[in-house]
TIBA-896214 format. One record per residue (C-alpha): residue number from 1; residue in three letters; x, y, z. Coordinates in steps of 0.02 Angstrom, whole numbers, plus 50000, padded with zeros to 5 digits. Each point is the difference from the previous one (the first is absolute). Example, Ala and Ser with C-alpha at 12.3 -4.5 7.8 and 13.67 -1.06 7.14 Angstrom:
BEGIN
+------+------+-------+-------+-------+
! zaba ! kese !     x !     y !     z !
+------+------+-------+-------+-------+
!    1 !  ALA ! 50615 ! 49775 ! 50390 !
!    2 !  SER ! 50069 ! 50172 ! 49967 !
+------+------+-------+-------+-------+
//
This chain:
BEGIN
+------+------+-------+-------+-------+
! zaba ! kese !     x !     y !     z !
+------+------+-------+-------+-------+
!    1 !  MET ! 49790 ! 50468 ! 52581 !
!    2 !  ALA ! 49860 ! 49958 ! 49882 !
!    3 !  ASP ! 50017 ! 49850 ! 49885 !
!    4 !  ALA ! 50046 ! 50008 ! 49837 !
!    5 !  PRO ! 49869 ! 50006 ! 49873 !
!    6 !  LYS ! 49982 ! 49820 ! 49918 !
!    7 !  MET ! 50012 ! 49942 ! 49819 !
!    8 !  PHE ! 49893 ! 49907 ! 49897 !
!    9 !  THR ! 49842 ! 50033 ! 50104 !
!   10 !  PRO ! 49821 ! 50067 ! 49968 !
!   11 !  GLU ! 50063 ! 50159 ! 50079 !
!   12 !  PHE ! 50150 ! 50003 ! 49889 !
!   13 !  LEU ! 49898 ! 49986 ! 49844 !
!   14 !  ALA ! 49867 ! 50151 ! 50032 !
!   15 !  ASN ! 50183 ! 50100 ! 50052 !
!   16 !  PRO ! 50158 ! 49953 ! 49981 !
!   17 !  HIS ! 50055 ! 50184 ! 50034 !
!   18 !  PRO ! 50034 ! 49949 ! 50175 !
!   19 !  VAL ! 50110 ! 49863 ! 49982 !
!   20 !  TRP ! 50093 ! 50089 ! 49856 !
!   21 !  LYS ! 50024 ! 50143 ! 50113 !
!   22 !  HIS ! 50069 ! 49862 ! 50132 !
!   23 !  LEU ! 50114 ! 49922 ! 49890 !
!   24 !  ARG ! 50065 ! 50161 ! 49925 !
!   25 !  GLU ! 50038 ! 50075 ! 50190 !
!   26 !  THR ! 50085 ! 49844 ! 50046 !
!   27 !  ALA ! 50138 ! 49969 ! 49862 !
!   28 !  PRO ! 50035 ! 50036 ! 49830 !
!   29 !  VAL ! 50012 ! 49838 ! 49955 !
!   30 !  VAL ! 49896 ! 49875 ! 50097 !
!   31 !  PRO ! 49984 ! 49794 ! 49972 !
!   32 !  VAL ! 49839 ! 49940 ! 50001 !
!   33 !  VAL ! 49936 ! 49821 ! 50029 !
!   34 !  TYR ! 49851 ! 49993 ! 49861 !
!   35 !  PRO ! 49868 ! 49871 ! 50001 !
!   36 !  GLY ! 50090 ! 49844 ! 49929 !
!   37 !  GLU ! 50148 ! 50027 ! 50122 !
!   38 !  MET ! 50094 ! 50099 ! 49867 !
!   39 !  THR ! 50103 ! 50157 ! 50043 !
!   40 !  ILE ! 49986 ! 50151 ! 49904 !
!   41 !  TYR ! 50111 ! 50176 ! 50043 !
!   42 !  PHE ! 49870 ! 50129 ! 49990 !
!   43 !  VAL ! 50094 ! 50157 ! 49970 !
!   44 !  THR ! 49884 ! 50128 ! 50062 !
!   45 !  ARG ! 50066 ! 50189 ! 49978 !
!   46 !  PHE ! 50009 ! 50105 ! 49857 !
!   47 !  ASP ! 50155 ! 50024 ! 49977 !
!   48 !  GLU ! 50042 ! 49833 ! 49991 !
!   49 !  VAL ! 49861 ! 49934 ! 49913 !
!   50 !  ARG ! 50060 ! 50113 ! 49866 !
!   51 !  SER ! 50169 ! 49929 ! 50015 !
!   52 !  VAL ! 49943 ! 49818 ! 49969 !
!   53 !  LEU ! 49881 ! 50051 ! 49863 !
!   54 !  ALA ! 50160 ! 50070 ! 49909 !
!   55 !  ASP ! 50137 ! 49885 ! 50052 !
!   56 !  THR ! 50048 ! 49869 ! 49857 !
!   57 !  ARG ! 50062 ! 49894 ! 50122 !
!   58 !  PHE ! 49839 ! 49932 ! 50052 !
!   59 !  SER ! 49951 ! 49874 ! 49893 !
!   60 !  LYS ! 49818 ! 49964 ! 49935 !
!   61 !  ASP ! 50038 ! 49821 ! 49942 !
!   62 !  ARG ! 49959 ! 49854 ! 50149 !
!   63 !  SER ! 50144 ! 49887 ! 49963 !
!   64 !  ALA ! 50099 ! 50122 ! 50107 !
!   65 !  LEU ! 49898 ! 49929 ! 50141 !
!   66 !  THR ! 50074 ! 49884 ! 50137 !
!   67 !  ASP ! 49864 ! 49993 ! 50124 !
!   68 !  GLY ! 49823 ! 50013 ! 50011 !
!   69 !  ASP ! 49825 ! 49936 ! 49895 !
!   70 !  LEU ! 50063 ! 50107 ! 49869 !
!   71 !  ARG ! 50142 ! 49905 ! 49948 !
!   72 !  PRO ! 49974 ! 49945 ! 49804 !
!   73 !  GLU ! 50017 ! 49805 ! 50048 !
!   74 !  ARG ! 49865 ! 50017 ! 50123 !
!   75 !  PHE ! 49860 ! 50129 ! 49925 !
!   76 !  GLU ! 50018 ! 49934 ! 49839 !
!   77 !  ARG ! 49999 ! 49802 ! 49973 !
!   78 !  ASP ! 49902 ! 50019 ! 49818 !
!   79 !  GLU ! 50114 ! 50046 ! 49873 !
!   80 !  ARG ! 49838 ! 50059 ! 49896 !
!   81 !  LEU ! 49982 ! 50138 ! 50118 !
!   82 !  ALA ! 50166 ! 50088 ! 49993 !
!   83 !  ALA ! 49925 ! 50145 ! 49884 !
!   84 !  PHE ! 49919 ! 50041 ! 50183 !
!   85 !  HIS ! 50192 ! 50060 ! 50076 !
!   86 !  GLN ! 50055 ! 50045 ! 49834 !
!   87 !  ASN ! 49899 ! 50155 ! 49972 !
!   88 !  LEU ! 50046 ! 50185 ! 49993 !
!   89 !  ASN ! 50010 ! 50037 ! 50173 !
!   90 !  MET ! 50103 ! 49827 ! 50038 !
!   91 !  VAL ! 50157 ! 50009 ! 49891 !
!   92 !  ASP ! 50145 ! 50099 ! 50006 !
!   93 !  PRO ! 50125 ! 50087 ! 49850 !
!   94 !  PRO ! 50016 ! 49968 ! 49870 !
!   95 !  ASN ! 49849 ! 49900 ! 49957 !
!   96 !  HIS ! 49891 ! 50132 ! 50115 !
!   97 !  SER ! 50069 ! 50137 ! 49883 !
!   98 !  ARG ! 49972 ! 49891 ! 49838 !
!   99 !  LEU ! 49810 ! 49944 ! 50070 !
!  100 !  ARG ! 49961 ! 50181 ! 50059 !
!  101 !  ARG ! 50035 ! 50090 ! 49823 !
!  102 !  VAL ! 49883 ! 49854 ! 49933 !
!  103 !  VAL ! 49875 ! 50071 ! 50132 !
!  104 !  GLY ! 50026 ! 50175 ! 49956 !
!  105 !  ARG ! 49957 ! 49983 ! 49819 !
!  106 !  GLN ! 49821 ! 49945 ! 50055 !
!  107 !  LEU ! 49986 ! 50146 ! 50122 !
!  108 !  PRO ! 50055 ! 50149 ! 49906 !
!  109 !  PRO ! 49925 ! 50162 ! 50093 !
!  110 !  ARG ! 49902 ! 50061 ! 49848 !
!  111 !  LYS ! 49901 ! 49819 ! 49996 !
!  112 !  VAL ! 49958 ! 50016 ! 50179 !
!  113 !  ARG ! 49939 ! 50187 ! 49989 !
!  114 !  ALA ! 49909 ! 49966 ! 49860 !
!  115 !  LEU ! 49880 ! 49895 ! 50095 !
!  116 !  GLU ! 49967 ! 50156 ! 50131 !
!  117 !  ASP ! 49822 ! 50061 ! 49913 !
!  118 !  ARG ! 49941 ! 49804 ! 49990 !
!  119 !  ALA ! 50056 ! 49966 ! 50175 !
!  120 !  ARG ! 49907 ! 50142 ! 50066 !
!  121 !  ALA ! 49848 ! 49982 ! 49911 !
!  122 !  TYR ! 49976 ! 49817 ! 50061 !
!  123 !  ALA ! 50031 ! 50057 ! 50169 !
!  124 !  ARG ! 49854 ! 50123 ! 49972 !
!  125 !  GLU ! 49900 ! 49861 ! 49926 !
!  126 !  LEU ! 50025 ! 49883 ! 50151 !
!  127 !  LEU ! 49972 ! 50146 ! 50139 !
!  128 !  GLU ! 49835 ! 50037 ! 49893 !
!  129 !  LYS ! 49931 ! 49835 ! 50028 !
!  130 !  PHE ! 49994 ! 50016 ! 50204 !
!  131 !  ALA ! 49994 ! 50186 ! 50002 !
!  132 !  GLU ! 49812 ! 50021 ! 50022 !
!  133 !  THR ! 50007 ! 49841 ! 50154 !
!  134 !  GLY ! 50087 ! 50123 ! 50119 !
!  135 !  LYS ! 50112 ! 49833 ! 50065 !
!  136 !  ALA ! 50140 ! 49904 ! 49909 !
!  137 !  ASP ! 50138 ! 49889 ! 50032 !
!  138 !  LEU ! 50149 ! 50105 ! 49922 !
!  139 !  ILE ! 50112 ! 49859 ! 49976 !
!  140 !  GLY ! 49859 ! 49870 ! 49921 !
!  141 !  ASP ! 49905 ! 50149 ! 49901 !
!  142 !  LEU ! 50141 ! 50104 ! 49956 !
!  143 !  VAL ! 50180 ! 49959 ! 50007 !
!  144 !  LEU ! 49992 ! 49817 ! 49954 !
!  145 !  PRO ! 49896 ! 50013 ! 49863 !
!  146 !  PHE ! 50102 ! 50139 ! 49934 !
!  147 !  ALA ! 50168 ! 49962 ! 50019 !
!  148 !  GLU ! 49957 ! 49799 ! 49923 !
!  149 !  LYS ! 49923 ! 50083 ! 49851 !
!  150 !  ILE ! 50133 ! 50123 ! 49948 !
!  151 !  LEU ! 50154 ! 49906 ! 50068 !
!  152 !  GLY ! 49904 ! 49843 ! 49946 !
!  153 !  ASP ! 49997 ! 50073 ! 49805 !
!  154 !  PHE ! 50160 ! 50078 ! 50008 !
!  155 !  ASN ! 50093 ! 49843 ! 50033 !
!  156 !  GLY ! 49883 ! 49892 ! 49898 !
!  157 !  THR ! 49892 ! 49899 ! 50125 !
!  158 !  ASP ! 49864 ! 50018 ! 49914 !
!  159 !  VAL ! 49988 ! 49834 ! 49901 !
!  160 !  LEU ! 49964 ! 49911 ! 50164 !
!  161 !  THR ! 49815 ! 49988 ! 50048 !
!  162 !  ALA ! 49953 ! 50096 ! 50146 !
!  163 !  GLU ! 49996 ! 49845 ! 50122 !
!  164 !  GLU ! 50189 ! 49931 ! 49934 !
!  165 !  ASN ! 50053 ! 50215 ! 50040 !
!  166 !  ARG ! 49911 ! 49967 ! 50184 !
!  167 !  PHE ! 50077 ! 49843 ! 50029 !
!  168 !  MET ! 50186 ! 50050 ! 49963 !
!  169 !  ARG ! 49987 ! 50169 ! 50083 !
!  170 !  ASP ! 49922 ! 49916 ! 50165 !
!  171 !  LYS ! 50146 ! 49874 ! 49984 !
!  172 !  ILE ! 50131 ! 50135 ! 49958 !
!  173 !  SER ! 49921 ! 50114 ! 50154 !
!  174 !  LEU ! 50019 ! 49857 ! 50108 !
!  175 !  LEU ! 50175 ! 49951 ! 49975 !
!  176 !  ILE ! 50052 ! 50194 ! 50012 !
!  177 !  SER ! 49898 ! 50019 ! 50156 !
!  178 !  PRO ! 50001 ! 49820 ! 50071 !
!  179 !  PRO ! 49955 ! 49948 ! 50181 !
!  180 !  TYR ! 50145 ! 49986 ! 50112 !
!  181 !  ASP ! 49980 ! 49828 ! 50013 !
!  182 !  LEU ! 50004 ! 49947 ! 49814 !
!  183 !  ARG ! 50142 ! 49880 ! 49985 !
!  184 !  LEU ! 50116 ! 49940 ! 49860 !
!  185 !  ASP ! 49872 ! 49882 ! 49907 !
!  186 !  ASP ! 49875 ! 50133 ! 50021 !
!  187 !  PHE ! 50107 ! 50113 ! 49895 !
!  188 !  GLU ! 50029 ! 49867 ! 49876 !
!  189 !  VAL ! 49816 ! 49972 ! 49955 !
!  190 !  LEU ! 49971 ! 50179 ! 49992 !
!  191 !  LYS ! 50127 ! 50026 ! 49869 !
!  192 !  HIS ! 49944 ! 49825 ! 49890 !
!  193 !  GLU ! 49834 ! 50099 ! 50002 !
!  194 !  ILE ! 50042 ! 50162 ! 49958 !
!  195 !  MET ! 50121 ! 49915 ! 49866 !
!  196 !  GLU ! 49864 ! 49903 ! 49909 !
!  197 !  VAL ! 49900 ! 50150 ! 49980 !
!  198 !  ILE ! 50146 ! 50104 ! 49932 !
!  199 !  VAL ! 50054 ! 49864 ! 49871 !
!  200 !  THR ! 49811 ! 50012 ! 49948 !
!  201 !  LEU ! 50016 ! 50190 ! 49976 !
!  202 !  LEU ! 50152 ! 50003 ! 49902 !
!  203 !  GLU ! 49950 ! 49877 ! 49880 !
!  204 !  ARG ! 49840 ! 50087 ! 49970 !
!  205 !  ARG ! 50091 ! 50164 ! 49977 !
!  206 !  GLU ! 50117 ! 49922 ! 49894 !
!  207 !  ALA ! 49857 ! 49946 ! 49895 !
!  208 !  ASN ! 49921 ! 50189 ! 50011 !
!  209 !  PRO ! 50122 ! 50122 ! 49986 !
!  210 !  ASN ! 49992 ! 50183 ! 50045 !
!  211 !  ASP ! 50086 ! 50150 ! 50057 !
!  212 !  CYS ! 49984 ! 49926 ! 50182 !
!  213 !  VAL ! 50166 ! 49976 ! 50124 !
!  214 !  PHE ! 49993 ! 49806 ! 49976 !
!  215 !  SER ! 49987 ! 49996 ! 49819 !
!  216 !  GLY ! 50152 ! 50111 ! 49991 !
!  217 !  PHE ! 50109 ! 49876 ! 50110 !
!  218 !  ILE ! 49941 ! 49855 ! 49892 !
!  219 !  ALA ! 50071 ! 50104 ! 49852 !
!  220 !  GLU ! 50160 ! 50024 ! 50106 !
!  221 !  ARG ! 50009 ! 49825 ! 50030 !
!  222 !  ASP ! 49965 ! 49945 ! 49815 !
!  223 !  ALA ! 50132 ! 50123 ! 49950 !
!  224 !  GLY ! 50121 ! 49912 ! 50112 !
!  225 !  GLU ! 50013 ! 50136 ! 50147 !
!  226 !  LEU ! 49915 ! 49893 ! 50121 !
!  227 !  SER ! 49996 ! 49828 ! 50048 !
!  228 !  GLU ! 49844 ! 49890 ! 50028 !
!  229 !  LEU ! 50043 ! 50004 ! 50177 !
!  230 !  GLU ! 50034 ! 50194 ! 49997 !
!  231 !  LEU ! 49834 ! 50024 ! 49918 !
!  232 !  PHE ! 49903 ! 49920 ! 50142 !
!  233 !  ALA ! 50104 ! 50102 ! 50113 !
!  234 !  LEU ! 49952 ! 50160 ! 49938 !
!  235 !  THR ! 49844 ! 49959 ! 49991 !
!  236 !  ILE ! 50009 ! 49952 ! 50203 !
!  237 !  THR ! 50065 ! 50156 ! 50009 !
!  238 !  MET ! 49864 ! 50087 ! 49913 !
!  239 !  LEU ! 49857 ! 49917 ! 50098 !
!  240 !  PHE ! 50106 ! 50021 ! 50178 !
!  241 !  SER ! 50021 ! 50169 ! 49988 !
!  242 !  GLY ! 49870 ! 50081 ! 49929 !
!  243 !  ILE ! 49804 ! 49987 ! 50059 !
!  244 !  GLU ! 50044 ! 49929 ! 50169 !
!  245 !  SER ! 50118 ! 50155 ! 50024 !
!  246 !  VAL ! 49883 ! 50123 ! 49938 !
!  247 !  ILE ! 49868 ! 49931 ! 50092 !
!  248 !  ALA ! 50083 ! 50002 ! 50171 !
!  249 !  PHE ! 50063 ! 50194 ! 49978 !
!  250 !  THR ! 49849 ! 50050 ! 49917 !
!  251 !  GLY ! 49881 ! 49913 ! 50152 !
!  252 !  THR ! 50142 ! 50085 ! 50144 !
!  253 !  ALA ! 50008 ! 50163 ! 49910 !
!  254 !  LEU ! 49799 ! 50025 ! 50020 !
!  255 !  HIS ! 50004 ! 49909 ! 50186 !
!  256 !  SER ! 50138 ! 50137 ! 50036 !
!  257 !  LEU ! 49882 ! 50150 ! 49941 !
!  258 !  LEU ! 49841 ! 49921 ! 50068 !
!  259 !  ARG ! 50098 ! 49994 ! 50174 !
!  260 !  ASN ! 50067 ! 50164 ! 49969 !
!  261 !  PRO ! 49840 ! 50103 ! 49948 !
!  262 !  GLU ! 50082 ! 50174 ! 50007 !
!  263 !  GLN ! 50127 ! 49951 ! 49878 !
!  264 !  LEU ! 49854 ! 49926 ! 49887 !
!  265 !  GLU ! 49901 ! 50158 ! 50005 !
!  266 !  LEU ! 50168 ! 50099 ! 49973 !
!  267 !  LEU ! 50017 ! 49900 ! 49837 !
!  268 !  LYS ! 49828 ! 50037 ! 49951 !
!  269 !  ALA ! 50024 ! 50177 ! 50018 !
!  270 !  ARG ! 50167 ! 50007 ! 49928 !
!  271 !  PRO ! 50022 ! 49867 ! 49848 !
!  272 !  GLU ! 50166 ! 50059 ! 49936 !
!  273 !  LEU ! 50042 ! 49906 ! 50150 !
!  274 !  LEU ! 49971 ! 49828 ! 49937 !
!  275 !  GLN ! 50175 ! 49939 ! 49927 !
!  276 !  ASN ! 50069 ! 50074 ! 50167 !
!  277 !  ALA ! 49874 ! 49912 ! 50106 !
!  278 !  ILE ! 50046 ! 49839 ! 49903 !
!  279 !  GLU ! 50193 ! 50017 ! 50054 !
!  280 !  GLU ! 49940 ! 50016 ! 50185 !
!  281 !  LEU ! 49881 ! 49862 ! 50010 !
!  282 !  ILE ! 50116 ! 49900 ! 49931 !
!  283 !  ARG ! 50150 ! 50060 ! 50117 !
!  284 !  TYR ! 49850 ! 50003 ! 50137 !
!  285 !  ASP ! 49931 ! 49822 ! 49997 !
!  286 !  SER ! 50056 ! 49922 ! 49817 !
!  287 !  GLY ! 49929 ! 49840 ! 49961 !
!  288 !  THR ! 50149 ! 49944 ! 49977 !
!  289 !  GLN ! 50105 ! 49977 ! 50152 !
!  290 !  ILE ! 50169 ! 49900 ! 49966 !
!  291 !  GLY ! 50109 ! 50001 ! 49870 !
!  292 !  THR ! 50027 ! 49844 ! 49931 !
!  293 !  PHE ! 50127 ! 49887 ! 50087 !
!  294 !  ARG ! 50170 ! 50020 ! 49982 !
!  295 !  PHE ! 50141 ! 49863 ! 50037 !
!  296 !  THR ! 50183 ! 49992 ! 50053 !
!  297 !  ARG ! 50137 ! 49919 ! 49897 !
!  298 !  GLU ! 50105 ! 50084 ! 50124 !
!  299 !  GLU ! 50020 ! 50064 ! 50178 !
!  300 !  ILE ! 49949 ! 50181 ! 49987 !
!  301 !  GLU ! 49965 ! 50153 ! 50133 !
!  302 !  VAL ! 49847 ! 50105 ! 49994 !
!  303 !  GLY ! 49982 ! 50140 ! 50145 !
!  304 !  GLY ! 50145 ! 49914 ! 50096 !
!  305 !  VAL ! 49913 ! 49836 ! 49988 !
!  306 !  ALA ! 50090 ! 49846 ! 49938 !
!  307 !  ILE ! 49864 ! 49888 ! 49882 !
!  308 !  PRO ! 50078 ! 49836 ! 49977 !
!  309 !  ALA ! 50048 ! 49929 ! 49812 !
!  310 !  GLY ! 49845 ! 49880 ! 49950 !
!  311 !  SER ! 49879 ! 50123 ! 50090 !
!  312 !  THR ! 49811 ! 50041 ! 49947 !
!  313 !  VAL ! 49969 ! 50208 ! 50010 !
!  314 !  CYS ! 49871 ! 50105 ! 49990 !
!  315 !  PRO ! 49998 ! 50183 ! 49968 !
!  316 !  LEU ! 49855 ! 50060 ! 50117 !
!  317 !  LEU ! 49920 ! 50147 ! 49893 !
!  318 !  ALA ! 49857 ! 50023 ! 50127 !
!  319 !  ALA ! 50115 ! 50036 ! 50139 !
!  320 !  ALA ! 50118 ! 50108 ! 49909 !
!  321 !  HIS ! 49850 ! 50100 ! 49936 !
!  322 !  ARG ! 49958 ! 50043 ! 50191 !
!  323 !  ASP ! 50191 ! 50039 ! 50042 !
!  324 !  PRO ! 50005 ! 50159 ! 50091 !
!  325 !  ALA ! 50173 ! 50035 ! 49949 !
!  326 !  LYS ! 49936 ! 50024 ! 49828 !
!  327 !  PHE ! 49817 ! 50046 ! 50002 !
!  328 !  ALA ! 49940 ! 50140 ! 50125 !
!  329 !  ASN ! 49851 ! 49943 ! 50080 !
!  330 !  PRO ! 49991 ! 49823 ! 49890 !
!  331 !  ASP ! 49847 ! 49925 ! 50122 !
!  332 !  ARG ! 49901 ! 50162 ! 49917 !
!  333 !  LEU ! 49909 ! 49981 ! 49829 !
!  334 !  ASP ! 50034 ! 50186 ! 49904 !
!  335 !  ILE ! 49957 ! 50003 ! 49821 !
!  336 !  THR ! 50087 ! 50153 ! 49981 !
!  337 !  ARG ! 50182 ! 49935 ! 50051 !
!  338 !  GLU ! 50119 ! 50043 ! 49890 !
!  339 !  ASP ! 50178 ! 49911 ! 50045 !
!  340 !  ASN ! 49914 ! 49821 ! 49961 !
!  341 !  HIS ! 50151 ! 49907 ! 49939 !
!  342 !  HIS ! 49924 ! 49842 ! 50038 !
!  343 !  LEU ! 50071 ! 49825 ! 49944 !
!  344 !  GLY ! 49829 ! 49918 ! 49956 !
!  345 !  PHE ! 50050 ! 49964 ! 49823 !
!  346 !  GLY ! 50160 ! 49932 ! 50059 !
!  347 !  LEU ! 50177 ! 50062 ! 49956 !
!  348 !  GLY ! 50153 ! 49955 ! 49889 !
!  349 !  ILE ! 49994 ! 49859 ! 49866 !
!  350 !  HIS ! 49850 ! 49912 ! 50077 !
!  351 !  ASN ! 49890 ! 50167 ! 50004 !
!  352 !  CYS ! 49816 ! 49942 ! 49937 !
!  353 !  ILE ! 49989 ! 50029 ! 49803 !
!  354 !  GLY ! 49811 ! 50039 ! 50031 !
!  355 !  ALA ! 50001 ! 50129 ! 50109 !
!  356 !  LEU ! 49919 ! 50129 ! 49882 !
!  357 !  PHE ! 49856 ! 49862 ! 49962 !
!  358 !  GLY ! 49981 ! 49998 ! 50185 !
!  359 !  ARG ! 49995 ! 50175 ! 50050 !
!  360 !  MET ! 49886 ! 50034 ! 49839 !
!  361 !  LEU ! 49871 ! 49869 ! 50031 !
!  362 !  ALA ! 49981 ! 50016 ! 50206 !
!  363 !  GLY ! 50014 ! 50208 ! 49964 !
!  364 !  ILE ! 49829 ! 49976 ! 49899 !
!  365 !  ALA ! 49931 ! 49881 ! 50113 !
!  366 !  VAL ! 50012 ! 50121 ! 50136 !
!  367 !  GLU ! 49938 ! 50149 ! 49904 !
!  368 !  ALA ! 49867 ! 49907 ! 49947 !
!  369 !  ILE ! 49932 ! 49970 ! 50179 !
!  370 !  VAL ! 50068 ! 50153 ! 50081 !
!  371 !  THR ! 49900 ! 50119 ! 49823 !
!  372 !  GLY ! 49864 ! 49865 ! 49988 !
!  373 !  LEU ! 49922 ! 49972 ! 50170 !
!  374 !  ALA ! 49936 ! 50141 ! 50145 !
!  375 !  ASP ! 50022 ! 49969 ! 50170 !
!  376 !  VAL ! 50073 ! 49830 ! 49980 !
!  377 !  ARG ! 50057 ! 49916 ! 50154 !
!  378 !  LEU ! 50047 ! 49819 ! 50084 !
!  379 !  ALA ! 49838 ! 49890 ! 50019 !
!  380 !  VAL ! 50072 ! 49895 ! 50145 !
!  381 !  GLU ! 50107 ! 50042 ! 50149 !
!  382 !  PRO ! 50158 ! 49989 ! 49935 !
!  383 !  ALA ! 50074 ! 49854 ! 50134 !
!  384 !  ASP ! 49879 ! 49901 ! 49877 !
!  385 !  LEU ! 50086 ! 50016 ! 49844 !
!  386 !  LYS ! 50082 ! 49843 ! 49939 !
!  387 !  TRP ! 50185 ! 49985 ! 49949 !
!  388 !  LYS ! 50101 ! 49884 ! 49894 !
!  389 !  PRO ! 50126 ! 49913 ! 50093 !
!  390 !  GLY ! 50177 ! 49980 ! 49933 !
!  391 !  LEU ! 50144 ! 50130 ! 50004 !
!  392 !  LEU ! 50005 ! 50066 ! 49809 !
!  393 !  HIS ! 49840 ! 50078 ! 49992 !
!  394 !  ARG ! 49896 ! 50095 ! 50113 !
!  395 !  ALA ! 49829 ! 49975 ! 49914 !
!  396 !  LEU ! 49816 ! 49987 ! 50063 !
!  397 !  PHE ! 49869 ! 49873 ! 49941 !
!  398 !  GLU ! 49870 ! 50138 ! 50009 !
!  399 !  LEU ! 49973 ! 50183 ! 50029 !
!  400 !  PRO ! 49812 ! 50026 ! 50036 !
!  401 !  VAL ! 49931 ! 50197 ! 50004 !
!  402 !  ALA ! 49875 ! 50096 ! 49997 !
!  403 !  PHE ! 49957 ! 50174 ! 49909 !
!  404 !  ALA ! 49856 ! 50126 ! 49944 !
!  405 !  PRO ! 49928 ! 49909 ! 49849 !
!  406 !  VAL ! 50013 ! 50091 ! 49840 !
!  407 !  GLY ! 49852 ! 50139 ! 49999 !
!  408 !  VAL ! 50000 ! 50024 ! 50186 !
!  409 !  PRO ! 50099 ! 50138 ! 50084 !
!  410 !  ALA ! 50144 ! 49960 ! 50103 !
+------+------+-------+-------+-------+
//
């Protein structure tokens, strides 16, 4: 029998799907020892992942933990950083319900949709900067500046200098996609560095209010709807759930199309398939590989496997999305796929509140490349692409491409 594929290796980063397949075929729930000697119970199959996402017995509050490095008393030794673990993704009802209403008031669909024309125009503007050269890094030249500008203006980070924004983004990226050898003290240093910029951001935003999300949060605090700690917690929620997620998914979407040129050509020929293609790209290889950790306050049985109380549980979205019991030919990218009820934006009370925004921005960026560049292809061998570490996001550092320069027939 062949050896099982190994996690946390360069091969795993380049293509985690053989590992996810092995775990899925092993059991619906598989305990895995993460670097740092922390055991995580991975839930691997579609039906079981769906049940965990919807089951309110699973807590998002780390105080449920009795083992591992994520216990509050081990992980958080500085109370000033408590906001990092009281953000919207890490609290239970009733606080979660109240905070989600606050965020929802700042993200009404009409406000999000009102950005569409401006976002599309900015994507075209970025593309025009390199369209005549015949080469580009789609992450650095398009996806990153696009997400940073549109989401940054919407949230309100435009009061920071370019250097401050870059510093904060780099630190957040490192915290979200950490090297596997990063330890407790390293995480705390990163959080202190991020918190210093957030304090500056909110002070400047308070002095210069506008229609952005962070100005809205400050007004909610002033009206007594948020405490000071909750203001910081929701700011962290938006910073961590926004730009990095959009960059990760848009990068993997473009990578998937480039690795499946027949699907890219089909999308060029049938642009009306764009929204369907976005859903299939989320299923096929989303930038978000896992649902955020859950914790058990009691023993819970999933798929016939008993998960002990005090455990860390990880719904493995990437494994569920390639489950042949749910999806026909799951390893095939098919932008015409109709039965595509994926879990990419979660389920239940913790479903992604920014799903509309994420779909819209990813769709606009993909549309810009598909309609604006001819004969676009990878400019390096797939094995030479560099992927960020970590479990939450599957994200590229760069995506070099070549294409027919504007004015030159393909």
